[in-house]
Residue, then its C-alpha position, 0 to 999 in steps of 0.5 A: x506525527x512528524x517523528x512517526x513520518x520520518x521513521x516511515x521514511x527512513x525505513x522505506x528509504x533503506x529498503x529502496x537503497x538495499x533493493x538498488x545495491x543488491x539489484x533485485x534480490x527478492x525478500x524470500x531468497x535472502x535478498x534485501x527486504x526481510x521476508x515479511x509474510x504480509x508481503x509475500x506471494x501477492x503477484x502471479x508469475x506473469x505479472x512479476x515476469x513482466x516488470x524489472x526485478x527491482x520492482x518486485x523485490x521492493x514490493x512491500x504491500x499486503x495485496x494486489x490492488x491492480x487486480x482488485x480494481x479491475x482497470x479499463x483501458x483509458x482510465x487515470x489511476x493514482x497509487x497512494x504510497x507507490x514505493x518502488x512502482x510495482x502497482x503503477x507499472x501494472x496499472x499503466x499496462x492495464x489502462x493502456x496508452x490512452x490511460x495514465x498511472x500516477x504514483x504518489x510517494x514521500x520518500x526520495x530513495x523510493x521515487x528514484x527507484x521507481x523512476x529507474x524501474x519505469x525506465x527499465x520497463x519501457x512503460x511511458x504512461x506513468x508519472x511519479x509525484x513527490x508528496x504525502x498521501x494527506x495532501x495529494x498534489x492533484x486537482x479535484x476530479x482528476x482520477x478514475x481510480x484510486x489504489x493503494x497497497x498497505x500504506x493508508x494504515x500508516x497514516x496517522x490521519x486516515x480521515x484526511x487521507x480518505x477525504x483527499x481520495x474522494x476529492x480527486x476522484x471523479x464522480x463514479x470513480x472507484x477506490x480499490x485498496x488493499x490494507x491491514x485491518x484489525x479483527x477484535x480488541x488490541x491493546x493500546x500498548x501494542x498500537x503505540x509500538x512504533x515498530x509495529x506501526x511501521x510494519x503495517x500492524x498498529x496503525x491498522x483500523x478495525x474492519x467496521x471503523x475503516x468502512x465507517x471512515x470511508x462512508x464519512x469521507x462521502x464514499x458509497x458502496x463501501x466493503x471490506x473483505x479480509x482474505x489473509x489472517x495473519x498467525x504469529x507463528x507464521x511470522x515468528x522469524x520476521x517479528x524476532x528479526x525486528x526485535x519483537x518479543x513474540x511470546x509477549x505479543x502473541x496473546x494480543x495479536x494472533x489472528x487479530x490482523x488480516x490483509x483486506x480488500x477494500x472497495x468504495x465509490x465516489x457517487x455521481x450527482x443525483 
């Protein structure tokens, strides 16, 4: 597990450094982050225009959980795996000055980039924390909403992540994350490919398994809603650039992975 975490840290550390060096070049304009079709076109122009270019360029998610969560003024929000801070900054604006947005990340370079983006944006009701999503450094029942953007699937202990999410949510609190899910059987050798795992593929759970883990952690009102199904041809250039033999993996992965909106609630005491 430690080797996997180190690889993830190295990948996202390099991405953060690359964004800072190029100063906001976007993935699809030949900038520092490869144009992964999973991460493309997730935010509207108004959202992107309200943030530093570096925050947008460092977005490596698979959805827009800030819109999914339907955040309200005064709420406290936690983003698991906050990266360059795009979802934290958007959340902070949605909850307003009486609310707060936390960002949790384990990569020093991403935390430095996120704090720089916070400074540039002028948003004050934000706090970035260093730590692992399996060990959230916040007290029990301290946040109203948990969001995450294509990060939980990177964890080798998803049950622990979801138990921790349940612990820090207040009763009646909501979990609203974007993540990649599997739709059908995928061979074990594909799952074991670390490059695919880090790229939000091999670590993904099957839809029903994801829902079951949330229920086992104590959540109710669980829903898993795939919204963007990935085809191999759409990602051919990106996968080949990552050194993956596209024709070899295509029969096993084409149409088998999708971005999903995942929702759940921590029930109130009876």
